C-alpha positions, 0 to 999 in steps of 0.5 A, spaced: 499 500 500 503 506 498 504 512 503 501 518 501 504 525 503 504 532 501 509 535 496 511 539 503 512 533 506 516 530 501 524 528 504 527 525 498 534 526 503 530 519 506 528 516 501 534 516 496 540 513 496 547 515 494 548 513 487 541 511 486 539 512 478 533 515 477 529 514 471 523 520 470 516 520 466 518 524 460 515 530 456 507 532 457 508 526 463 513 529 467 512 529 474 514 536 475 513 537 483 518 531 484 523 534 479 522 541 483 523 537 490 529 533 486 533 540 484 532 543 491 533 536 495 538 532 490 544 536 492 544 533 498 545 525 497 551 524 493 552 521 485 545 521 484 543 520 476 537 522 472 535 519 465 529 522 461 527 522 454 525 528 453 523 534 457 518 541 456 517 544 463 523 548 462 526 546 469 532 544 467 538 549 467 545 549 468 544 550 476 538 545 477 542 540 474 547 540 479 543 536 483 545 530 479 548 527 472 543 528 467 542 523 461 537 523 456 537 518 449 537 525 445 537 533 445 529 534 444 525 539 447 529 543 453 534 538 453 538 541 447 540 547 451 544 542 457 548 539 451 550 546 449 554 547 456 556 540 456 550 538 461 547 532 458 550 525 457 546 523 450 545 515 449 544 513 442 538 508 442 531 508 438 525 509 443 523 503 442 529 500 446 528 504 453 524 500 455 528 493 455 534 497 457 531 499 463 528 492 464 535 489 463 539 493 467 543 497 462 539 504 463 539 503 471 533 504 475 533 505 482 527 509 483 522 511 478 518 518 478 512 518 474 506 522 473 499 518 474 492 520 473 487 519 480 486 512 481 479 509 478 474 505 482 479 498 482 485 503 485 489 503 478 492 509 475 492 511 468 499 513 465 495 519 463 499 523 458 505 518 457 505 510 456 513 509 453 516 507 458 513 508 464 511 500 466 518 498 466 521 503 470 515 501 475 517 494 474 524 495 475 524 500 480 526 499 488 522 505 489 516 508 485 514 515 486 509 517 483 505 524 482 498 523 483 495 529 478 488 530 479 489 535 472 492 528 468 486 525 464 485 518 465 486 515 458 485 508 456 491 504 455 497 502 460 496 503 467 499 503 474 496 499 480 496 502 486 499 496 490 506 498 485 506 505 488 511 506 494 510 513 495 504 517 492 504 525 492 497 528 490 498 534 487 492 539 483 497 542 478 496 544 470 500 538 467 506 540 462 503 543 456 506 544 448 502 550 445 502 548 437 507 552 433 506 558 428 505 555 421 509 558 416 509 558 409 514 555 408 511 549 413 505 549 408 509 548 402 512 542 405 506 539 408 502 540 401 507 535 399 507 530 404 499 530 405 499 528 397 501 522 400 496 521 405 489 518 402 482 515 405 484 510 409 491 512 411 493 511 417 498 516 420 504 516 424 507 523 425 510 527 431 508 534 433 510 541 431 508 545 424 509 541 419 506 535 422 500 541 424 500 543 418 499 537 414 493 534 419 490 541 417 490 539 409 486 532 412 479 535 413 477 532 406 479 525 407 476 520 409 476 514 415 483 516 417 486 512 422 492 513 427 498 508 429 503 514 432 509 514 438 506 522 440 500 526 437 499 534 438 492 538 438 491 537 431 488 530 433 482 533 436 480 537 430 480 531 425 476 527 430 471 532 431 471 533 423 469 526 423 475 524 419 479 521 424 475 514 425 480 508 425 475 504 420 479 500 416 485 499 420 487 491 420 488 492 428 485 496 433 479 498 429 476 504 431 482 506 436 487 511 435 493 508 438 498 513 441 504 513 447 504 521 448 500 526 448 504 531 447 499 538 447 495 543 451 488 542 455 484 541 449 488 534 448 488 532 454 480 533 455 478 530 449 483 524 451 480 524 458 476 517 458 475 517 450 475 510 448 477 512 441 484 513 444 489 508 447 495 509 450 500 504 449 507 503 451 513 502 446 512 494 445 505 496 442 506 503 438 513 501 435 513 494 435 515 491 428 510 485 428 504 490 430 507 495 425 507 489 419 499 489 420 498 495 417 497 497 410 497 504 408 501 506 413 504 513 412 509 515 417 512 522 417 519 524 421 524 529 421 531 530 419 537 535 419 540 534 413 539 528 407 545 527 403 545 525 396 545 517 397 539 518 401 542 518 408 539 521 414 542 525 420 536 527 425 540 528 430 547 532 430 550 538 426 557 538 426 559 539 434 551 541 435 547 535 437 540 538 436 535 532 436 535 524 437 533 517 434 526 517 437 522 512 433 524 514 426 528 508 424 522 504 426 517 508 423 520 509 417 522 501 416 514 500 417 511 506 413 516 503 407 514 495 408 506 497 408 502 496 402 499 502 400 503 506 405 510 511 405 515 513 410 516 521 409 522 524 412 520 532 411 526 537 412 527 544 409 531 545 403 536 550 407 538 553 414 541 558 417 537 563 413 538 560 407 545 560 407 546 553 408 543 547 404 540 541 407 541 536 401 549 535 402 554 531 399 556 529 406 552 529 412 556 533 418 553 528 423 551 521 424 547 517 420 540 516 423 536 512 418 541 508 413 539 509 405 537 502 405 531 504 409 529 510 406 523 511 402 521 519 400 524 525 402 520 531 401 522 539 402 518 545 400 520 544 393 517 537 392 518 530 393 524 525 392 522 517 391 528 513 393 526 507 394 528 501 389 532 507 386 540 506 384 545 511 387 545 516 381 538 516 380 537 518 387 542 523 387 539 527 381 532 527 385 535 530 391 538 535 387 531 536 384 528 538 390 534 542 393 534 550 394 536 553 386 541 556 390 545 550 391 543 545 386 548 547 381 554 545 386 549 539 388 549 537 381 557 536 380 557 532 386 552 528 383 555 526 377 561 524 380 556 519 384 554 517 377 560 516 374 562 512 380 556 508 380 556 508 388 
């Protein structure tokens, strides 16, 4: 039976042991009350380590991370600023592998700090806004501290039994929110090319941000769209309320949007509360190859920092600056590219730094996130390049065609070199 204590009574110095490894709920499921306590009290416990996959709370900065050693699967959200000051250790890992690595003890988890909804009549708590690796952390941890937030929706799907909680901290505060991004004319151009691949009955996987939001706005004339995604934002509500999102044609989970993370605002959270049209699942379901293989017309949409002329995708690092992460990109690119009637789209603007730098490049400045053997469709504001099954020379030609005009002549010379050598 869990012990209920108020935030004011929470004494982490009495609960934590020196050297403890803490795994914390991420994104909008970040338990901010527990994190605030850890920032304040953690410096009094030696050698604490904290793993969190993403953060949007704004609580991490140069001063607060002195309470613990911080690690993550990427520089996503507010964590990007931590890489710039050398305060974040990045673990290159697919998001689908985080839970198995926790279970195996490779990502250590002595303490799980999670945010949950109030309990139902059976005493179970919904994982609420994030379901990815929460269950794995709760199962592995010696100590489970749960922030029970009155304002977190009870979403169908993953739950945590009250008996699995050691310390419950009831709170009533707004969970972390991520406001919809401002959509620019450039975003709209990219979105229009992406939307051409989404027809009636398509099943969508996408992230959050300006381009995904712009894409969703273009789909209100479609019929019977479905969702199977690792994360979703407020645009999901618009599609549902317009009657476009029915999930009626999916081979599995008919009538239900499958998701792992709700990243949005109160509008999204209220819509998801006890809504049988959505199910929040762990990554063992949202990203599983065998599950995804059952879906036809699966269209996956992911982003990139740069793409080289052979189709290699870098979504992590530009030079010395770590800007993103592996996330679920590779899992979904593979699935979309293999789905009958589907597509795997990698979307990016053609240039960076005010138009002075091409994102279609002859050589990547960072690691290969998605291999050229997996890549399917690359989209910029200048069009789409379908690369699957194409030889290297043709890939280069198609990618040059969607690069910014200012860089095409230089890239074309590089493409001729690829064509001449054949590899």
